[in-house]
Structure formats: structure tokens, C-alpha cells
C-alpha positions in Angstrom: -20.5 51.6 -44.3 -17.7 50.3 -46.2 -18.8 46.8 -46.6 -22.3 48.2 -48.0 -20.6 50.4 -50.2 -18.3 47.4 -51.5 -21.6 45.3 -51.9 -23.2 48.0 -54.1 -20.2 48.7 -56.1 -19.8 44.9 -56.9 -23.5 44.9 -58.1 -22.9 47.4 -60.1 -19.7 46.4 -62.0 -21.3 43.1 -62.5 -24.1 44.8 -64.4 -22.0 47.0 -66.2 -19.7 43.9 -67.2 -22.8 41.8 -68.4 -24.3 44.6 -70.3 -21.2 45.7 -72.0 -20.0 42.3 -73.2 -21.9 40.5 -76.2 -24.3 37.6 -75.8 -22.0 35.2 -76.8 -19.0 36.0 -74.2 -19.7 34.7 -70.6 -19.2 37.5 -68.3 -16.9 37.4 -65.3 -18.2 36.7 -62.0 -17.3 39.8 -59.8 -20.0 39.1 -57.4 -17.9 35.8 -56.8 -14.7 38.0 -56.7 -16.4 40.5 -54.1 -17.6 37.7 -51.9 -14.1 36.5 -51.6 -12.9 40.1 -51.1 -15.2 40.3 -48.0 -13.8 37.0 -47.1 -10.7 38.0 -47.0 -11.3 41.2 -44.5 -14.1 39.1 -42.3 -13.5 36.8 -39.9 -15.0 33.3 -41.4 -18.5 33.3 -39.7 -19.2 36.6 -41.3 -17.6 36.0 -44.6 -19.4 32.5 -45.0 -22.7 34.6 -44.4 -21.5 37.4 -46.4 -20.9 35.1 -49.1 -24.4 33.8 -48.8 -26.0 36.8 -48.9 -24.3 37.9 -51.8 -25.3 35.0 -53.6 -28.8 35.6 -52.4 -28.9 38.9 -53.8 -27.6 37.7 -57.4 -30.5 35.5 -57.1 -32.8 38.1 -56.7 -31.5 40.5 -59.0 -31.3 38.2 -61.6 -34.4 36.6 -61.2 -32.9 32.8 -60.7 -33.8 30.2 -58.4 -33.3 31.6 -55.0 -30.5 29.9 -53.0 -28.9 28.8 -56.3 -25.9 31.0 -56.1 -26.0 31.6 -52.6 -25.2 28.0 -52.1 -22.3 28.2 -54.6 -20.8 31.0 -53.4 -21.3 29.9 -49.9 -19.2 26.8 -51.1 -16.6 29.2 -52.8 -16.0 31.2 -49.7 -15.6 28.0 -47.5 -13.3 26.6 -49.9 -11.5 30.2 -49.7 -11.0 30.0 -46.0 -9.7 26.2 -46.3 -7.2 27.3 -49.1 -5.7 30.1 -47.4 -4.9 27.7 -44.4 -2.3 25.8 -47.1 -1.3 28.9 -49.1 -0.4 32.5 -48.9 -3.2 34.6 -49.7 -0.8 37.8 -50.1 1.1 36.1 -52.5 0.5 36.2 -56.3 0.8 32.0 -57.1 -1.2 31.6 -53.4 -3.8 34.1 -54.6 -3.9 32.5 -58.2 -4.2 29.0 -56.4 -6.9 30.2 -54.2 -9.3 31.7 -56.8 -9.1 28.9 -58.8 -10.0 26.4 -56.1 -12.9 28.8 -55.0 -13.7 29.1 -58.6 -14.1 25.2 -58.9 -15.8 24.6 -55.7 -18.3 27.5 -56.8 -19.0 25.2 -60.2 -19.2 22.1 -58.1 -21.7 23.8 -56.1 -23.8 24.9 -59.1 -23.5 21.2 -60.6 -24.6 19.7 -57.2 -27.4 21.7 -56.9 -28.4 21.5 -60.6 -28.2 17.5 -60.2 -30.1 17.4 -57.0 -32.8 19.5 -58.5 -32.9 16.8 -61.6 -32.5 19.9 -63.9 -28.7 19.8 -65.1 -28.9 20.1 -69.0 -25.6 19.0 -70.4 -24.9 20.7 -73.6 -21.7 21.5 -75.4 -21.1 25.1 -74.4 -20.9 24.3 -70.7 -17.2 24.0 -71.0 -16.8 27.2 -72.9 -19.2 28.9 -70.3 -16.9 27.7 -67.4 -13.5 28.6 -69.4 -14.7 31.9 -70.5 -15.9 33.0 -67.3 -12.8 31.8 -65.5 -10.7 33.4 -67.6 -12.3 37.1 -67.7 -12.8 36.5 -63.9 -9.2 35.7 -63.3 -8.1 38.6 -65.7 -10.4 41.0 -63.6 -9.4 39.5 -60.4 -6.1 41.7 -59.6 -7.7 44.9 -60.4 -10.8 44.3 -58.5 -9.2 43.0 -55.5 -6.8 46.2 -55.2 -10.3 48.2 -55.6 -11.4 46.2 -52.8 -7.9 47.0 -50.8 -9.0 50.6 -51.3 -12.7 50.4 -50.4 -12.6 47.7 -47.7 -9.1 48.1 -46.2 -6.8 45.4 -44.9 -7.5 42.2 -43.4 -9.1 42.0 -39.9 -8.2 39.0 -37.6 
């Protein structure tokens, strides 16, 4: 029940942030943060599945290409599990490095899928979208993970 509540809350907050920000500012990726919060409390097999399903939900709700966000969030959660073996998730620097690495993995997934589909359109705005989304996602990460801890509880081994 807590996981279902977390998923609904994540999509609600993502919709709220996307709707309140002006069009020229890329919204933070709260679905990405939601997938990482689930990965932090679930075993790897369930965390990877949760990341994939959250991404698929994001694809379906945004009328995007089915599987585009799903594969990117799957890669992000995979990177999360790999990075948390090297750095401590409960420390500030470890959390920052893990978030940064998982975010880069997500975007590499986007670029890989766009290149595979031969639909990569390189514009001058791609860098500003990446940086804008990264900054807002990192700014909201700590309050978002605080909320996740309240809703989901502590890490399950």
C-alpha cells in the first residue's frame, strides 16, 4: 500500500511541478527521483522492475513513445544499484554522486534509444534542457527523499 501511495504521489507532484513552471524552464524529473526512492527500499530485482514500470507509466501518461522513459529509468536504477556498491547512499556526498551518476545514465539511455530509432534531433537547446532538469532535480532531491522516507520507511535488505 505504501508503494502504491508513493507512485501516485510521485506522479501527482510531477504533474504539479510541470504545470506550475513556465514553458521555457524544464521541470525536475520527480519520476526519476521516485524510481530511485523505490530502489533504495526494494531489493534489486524489484527495484529494477519498479523503475521500468514507473517509466512505462510516464510514457503512457505523457503520450510518449512506449518504452522510452521505461528503458531510461531502468538504466538509471541499474546505475543506482551499481553506484551504491561504491559510495554510501546515506551520506551527502555519496547521495550526490549516486544521483548524478544515475541521472547521466538516464540521459545516456535517452540518447541511445533516440540514436537507435534514428530520431535524434540535436539542437542547441539540448544542453540547457539537460542542465536545467539536472539542477532542479538536484535541488528538489533532498526534500523529495525526506518525503519518501516518511511514506516508504527505511531500506529493506
